[in-house]
C-alpha positions in Angstrom: 94.5 -23.9 -23.2 96.5 -20.9 -24.9 100.0 -21.1 -25.2 102.2 -18.0 -26.3 105.9 -19.1 -27.7 108.9 -17.0 -28.6 112.0 -18.1 -30.0 114.6 -15.9 -31.3 116.8 -17.8 -33.1 117.0 -21.3 -35.5 118.0 -23.2 -33.2 115.1 -22.1 -31.0 112.4 -22.9 -33.7 113.5 -26.0 -34.0 113.4 -27.2 -30.6 110.6 -25.0 -30.0 108.8 -27.3 -33.3 109.2 -30.1 -31.2 107.7 -28.8 -27.9 104.7 -28.1 -29.3 104.4 -31.4 -30.6 104.8 -32.7 -26.8 102.5 -30.2 -25.5 99.4 -31.2 -28.0 100.2 -35.1 -27.0 98.8 -33.9 -23.8 96.2 -30.6 -24.5 95.1 -31.7 -28.2 92.9 -28.3 -27.9 95.8 -26.2 -27.7 95.8 -23.2 -29.5 99.6 -21.6 -30.4 101.0 -18.7 -31.3 104.1 -18.1 -31.8 107.3 -15.2 -32.8 109.2 -18.2 -34.3 110.1 -19.6 -37.8 109.0 -22.5 -40.0 109.2 -25.5 -38.1 107.2 -24.0 -35.2 104.4 -22.5 -38.3 104.2 -26.5 -39.7 103.9 -27.8 -35.9 100.3 -25.9 -36.0 101.0 -22.7 -34.4 100.5 -19.5 -35.7 103.2 -17.5 -36.9 103.4 -13.7 -36.0 107.0 -13.2 -36.5 110.1 -14.8 -38.0 113.3 -14.8 -36.2 115.3 -14.1 -39.4 113.9 -10.4 -38.0 115.4 -10.6 -34.6 118.4 -12.5 -35.1 121.3 -9.8 -34.1 124.7 -11.5 -33.3 126.9 -9.4 -30.4 126.6 -6.2 -28.3 127.8 -3.9 -31.6 125.2 -5.2 -33.5 122.3 -5.1 -30.9 123.1 -1.6 -30.4 122.9 -0.7 -33.7 119.4 -2.0 -33.6 118.3 -0.6 -30.8 115.4 1.1 -32.5 114.2 -2.2 -33.9 114.2 -4.2 -30.9 112.7 -1.7 -28.7 109.9 -1.5 -32.0 109.5 -5.6 -32.0 109.3 -5.6 -28.0 106.4 -3.1 -28.1 104.4 -5.3 -31.3 105.5 -8.3 -29.1 103.7 -7.2 -25.6 100.6 -6.0 -27.6 100.3 -9.5 -29.8 100.3 -11.2 -25.5 97.5 -8.9 -24.7 95.4 -9.5 -26.7 95.9 -12.9 -26.9 95.6 -13.3 -23.3 97.6 -16.8 -22.7 97.5 -19.3 -19.8 101.3 -19.2 -20.1 104.0 -17.8 -22.1 106.4 -20.0 -22.9 110.0 -18.4 -23.8 113.0 -20.8 -25.5 116.3 -19.3 -24.9 117.4 -15.8 -26.6 118.2 -14.4 -23.0 118.0 -10.8 -23.9 114.2 -10.0 -25.8 113.2 -13.4 -23.5 113.8 -12.0 -20.3 112.2 -8.5 -21.1 108.8 -10.1 -21.5 109.1 -12.3 -18.8 109.0 -9.0 -16.3 106.1 -7.6 -18.9 104.0 -11.0 -18.6 104.8 -11.1 -14.7 103.3 -7.4 -14.3 100.2 -8.7 -16.2 100.3 -11.8 -14.2 101.1 -13.8 -17.2 101.9 -17.5 -16.3 105.4 -18.0 -17.3 107.9 -21.1 -18.3 111.3 -20.7 -19.8 112.5 -23.7 -21.9 116.1 -23.7 -22.3 117.4 -21.4 -20.0 119.5 -18.4 -21.0 122.9 -19.1 -20.1 123.1 -17.3 -16.9 126.0 -19.6 -15.9 128.4 -18.5 -18.7 128.1 -14.4 -18.0 126.7 -12.4 -15.4 125.4 -14.9 -13.4 123.3 -12.9 -10.8 120.7 -12.8 -13.8 119.6 -16.0 -12.1 118.0 -13.7 -9.4 115.7 -12.3 -12.4 114.9 -15.2 -13.4 114.0 -16.2 -10.3 111.5 -13.5 -9.7 110.1 -13.2 -13.1 110.0 -17.2 -14.0 107.2 -19.3 -12.6 108.9 -22.5 -14.0 112.2 -23.2 -15.6 113.0 -26.3 -18.0 116.3 -27.0 -18.4 118.3 -29.4 -21.0 121.4 -29.5 -19.9 122.0 -31.8 -16.0 124.5 -29.1 -14.3 121.8 -26.2 -14.8 120.0 -27.8 -12.1 123.3 -27.3 -9.5 123.9 -23.9 -10.9 120.2 -22.5 -9.7 120.4 -24.9 -6.8 123.0 -22.0 -5.3 120.1 -19.3 -6.1 118.2 -21.3 -4.0 115.7 -21.8 -7.2 114.8 -25.5 -8.3 114.1 -26.5 -11.8 112.8 -29.1 -14.2 115.7 -30.8 -16.0 113.7 -32.4 -19.1 117.0 -33.5 -21.0 118.4 -32.1 -24.3 115.8 -31.7 -27.3 118.5 -32.3 -29.7 118.2 -36.0 -29.1 114.7 -36.0 -29.8 115.3 -33.8 -33.3 118.2 -35.9 -34.5 116.7 -39.6 -33.1 113.5 -38.4 -35.5 115.6 -37.8 -38.6 115.4 -39.6 -41.0 118.3 -38.7 -43.9 117.5 -38.4 -47.6 119.0 -41.4 -49.2 119.4 -39.5 -52.5 121.3 -36.5 -51.0 124.4 -36.6 -52.7 123.0 -37.2 -56.2 120.7 -34.3 -55.4 123.4 -32.2 -54.8 125.5 -33.1 -57.2 128.1 -34.2 -54.7 130.9 -36.7 -55.8 132.7 -39.4 -54.1 135.3 -37.9 -52.2 134.9 -37.1 -48.5 132.7 -34.0 -47.2 134.5 -31.3 -45.1 131.2 -29.9 -43.7 130.7 -26.4 -42.9 128.6 -25.0 -40.7 129.0 -21.2 -40.8 126.1 -20.3 -38.8 122.4 -19.1 -39.4 123.0 -15.1 -38.9 124.1 -12.5 -41.3 126.9 -11.5 -39.4 128.5 -15.0 -38.6 127.7 -16.3 -42.3 129.9 -12.5 -43.3 132.9 -13.1 -40.7 133.4 -16.9 -40.6 132.8 -18.3 -44.1 135.4 -16.4 -45.8 138.4 -18.1 -43.5 136.5 -21.4 -43.4 136.7 -21.7 -47.3 140.5 -20.1 -47.2 141.4 -23.7 -46.2 139.8 -25.3 -49.2 143.3 -25.4 -51.6 145.1 -27.2 -48.6 142.6 -30.3 -48.5 142.4 -31.2 -52.2 141.2 -34.7 -51.4 138.3 -33.7 -49.8 135.1 -32.0 -51.0 134.0 -28.7 -48.9 130.2 -28.5 -49.0 128.5 -25.4 -46.9 125.5 -25.8 -45.3 123.1 -22.7 -46.1 120.0 -21.3 -44.7 117.1 -20.0 -46.8 116.5 -16.8 -44.2 119.4 -15.3 -45.5 120.7 -13.3 -48.5 122.3 -15.6 -51.2 124.9 -12.9 -52.4 126.1 -14.0 -48.5 127.5 -17.0 -49.6 128.7 -16.0 -52.9 132.6 -16.6 -53.2 135.2 -17.3 -55.4 136.5 -20.1 -54.3 136.0 -22.9 -56.5 134.9 -26.6 -56.1 132.5 -25.5 -53.5 129.3 -27.2 -52.7 126.3 -25.5 -51.3 123.0 -27.2 -49.7 120.1 -25.6 -48.6 118.4 -26.3 -45.0 119.9 -29.4 -44.8 122.9 -29.2 -42.5 121.0 -32.9 -41.1 121.5 -34.8 -44.1 124.8 -32.9 -44.9 126.2 -34.2 -41.0 125.2 -37.5 -42.2 127.6 -38.0 -44.6 130.0 -35.5 -43.9 134.1 -37.0 -42.9 134.6 -34.2 -40.7 133.1 -30.1 -40.1 134.0 -26.8 -39.5 131.4 -25.2 -37.5 130.5 -21.7 -35.9 129.8 -22.2 -32.1 126.1 -22.6 -31.0 123.7 -25.3 -30.9 125.5 -26.8 -34.4 128.3 -27.8 -32.8 126.5 -30.3 -30.3 124.6 -31.5 -33.5 128.0 -32.1 -35.1 129.3 -34.3 -32.3 125.5 -35.6 -31.8 126.2 -36.8 -35.5 129.8 -38.2 -34.7 131.4 -36.1 -36.8 135.1 -34.6 -36.3 134.7 -30.8 -36.1 136.7 -27.6 -35.5 134.6 -24.8 -33.8 135.4 -21.7 -35.8 134.1 -18.0 -34.1 134.6 -14.5 -34.6 132.6 -11.3 -33.8 132.5 -7.7 -34.0 136.0 -6.3 -32.4 134.0 -4.6 -29.7 131.6 -7.4 -29.1 134.6 -9.4 -28.3 136.5 -7.3 -26.0 133.4 -7.1 -24.0 132.6 -10.4 -24.2 136.0 -11.8 -23.0 135.5 -9.5 -19.9 132.3 -10.8 -19.2 132.3 -14.5 -20.1 132.8 -17.1 -16.9 133.1 -19.9 -18.5 136.0 -21.9 -20.0 134.5 -22.8 -23.5 132.6 -21.3 -26.3 131.1 -24.9 -27.6 128.4 -26.8 -26.1 130.4 -29.9 -26.8 133.3 -28.8 -24.0 130.7 -27.0 -21.8 128.8 -30.4 -21.0 132.5 -33.0 -21.5 134.0 -30.3 -18.9 137.2 -30.8 -21.1 138.5 -29.6 -24.3 136.9 -32.1 -26.7 137.3 -30.0 -30.1 139.1 -27.4 -30.8 138.0 -23.7 -30.4 139.3 -21.3 -32.7 138.4 -17.8 -31.1 139.0 -14.6 -32.8 143.0 -14.1 -33.4 143.1 -17.6 -33.6 140.9 -18.0 -36.7 143.4 -17.8 -39.5 143.8 -19.6 -42.0 147.0 -21.6 -40.9 145.6 -22.4 -37.5 142.2 -24.2 -39.3 143.9 -26.0 -41.8 146.3 -27.6 -39.0 143.4 -28.7 -37.0 141.6 -30.0 -39.7 144.3 -32.2 -40.5 144.5 -33.4 -37.0 140.4 -34.5 -37.5 140.3 -35.9 -41.2 142.3 -39.3 -40.3 144.9 -40.0 -37.1 144.9 -40.2 -33.6 143.3 -36.9 -32.8 140.5 -38.0 -34.9 140.1 -41.1 -33.0 140.3 -39.5 -29.8 137.7 -37.0 -30.6 135.3 -40.0 -31.8 135.8 -41.7 -28.5 134.7 -38.3 -26.6 131.6 -38.1 -28.2 130.3 -41.6 -26.8 131.3 -40.6 -23.4 129.1 -37.0 -24.3 126.6 -39.1 -25.7 126.2 -40.6 -22.5 126.3 -37.5 -20.4 123.4 -36.3 -22.3 121.1 -39.1 -21.4 118.0 -40.1 -22.8 115.3 -38.8 -25.6 112.2 -37.6 -24.8 113.0 -34.3 -24.0 110.4 -32.5 -26.0 107.9 -35.1 -24.7 108.5 -34.4 -21.1 108.5 -30.6 -21.4 105.3 -30.8 -22.7 103.6 -33.0 -20.4 104.9 -31.2 -17.2 103.9 -28.0 -18.8 100.5 -29.0 -19.3 100.3 -31.1 -16.1 101.8 -27.6 -14.3 99.0 -25.4 -15.8 96.0 -27.7 -15.3 97.5 -28.3 -11.6 97.4 -24.6 -11.3 94.2 -23.6 -13.0 
């Protein structure tokens, strides 16, 4: 069968690649085209568009790039119609993908959604739109089942694919030597995979460096962003590229931009402080719309504050240093690590990608 997948961010590319592997386990002759990244391409999909050209962050950034987004939507629609897939599989990336779902519905193309848009966080009525235009929803958080049930929409809970990605990861035993890291404990800095995130957050993360002379600061870079974004006048800072899992394997603590990386960091059992700053207009709009008490997946899944979130005006050198000091040693660190164990239990077992792939293929065969 023919599958067209759309992922618009680094995390979606990772999950999309594992989903492709899951699909191929149950449909060995699958023909797959995608919008995504290197991981999906490496898994065997024909890559038509890279997410780096579409990763716009916040309301203001989206508004500035509306003409580009419209052009990309037109291009994507044309490619879907030319390919005529048996199913369109959308991965997170709500603003773009919900429009693609509507388009597919209008053209009689079956649509699956893997990793639900975070409609439970804001604009919850979008769940009704999802119900109208998405044939099957495959969720990765257990609380999403009850959320969608409120809208009389039954979804498939398949578990969380991050568990698969981490379980299958093999650390590089020479990672520290290759990157010339010394013997001091490592503070990992994960400033995100989007231009605006790195530009705003990384300088503030680095601003606490001199207050922790007994630790080495290591920044996780991503290759899809320009090297100039990472240029800094701060001395004694190391950089690694496309190696966040290797970095988390050896890290003692971390400063992490909100997003999937917050959960990845917790699953590697690395105490963390969540750092987030957006364009002022984007932040104020989001603050009025968001309906959940936390921005990090760790706290949302735990339904309590496990990791400290420093957001917008709270993201200062003083606050970062204060919260980081709490987790490099002492009772706060120990408490966080205990809460991480509870988080692991809530997340369930590995195998999400295989389960999702198996169910998708089964639904398609039963409806053929």
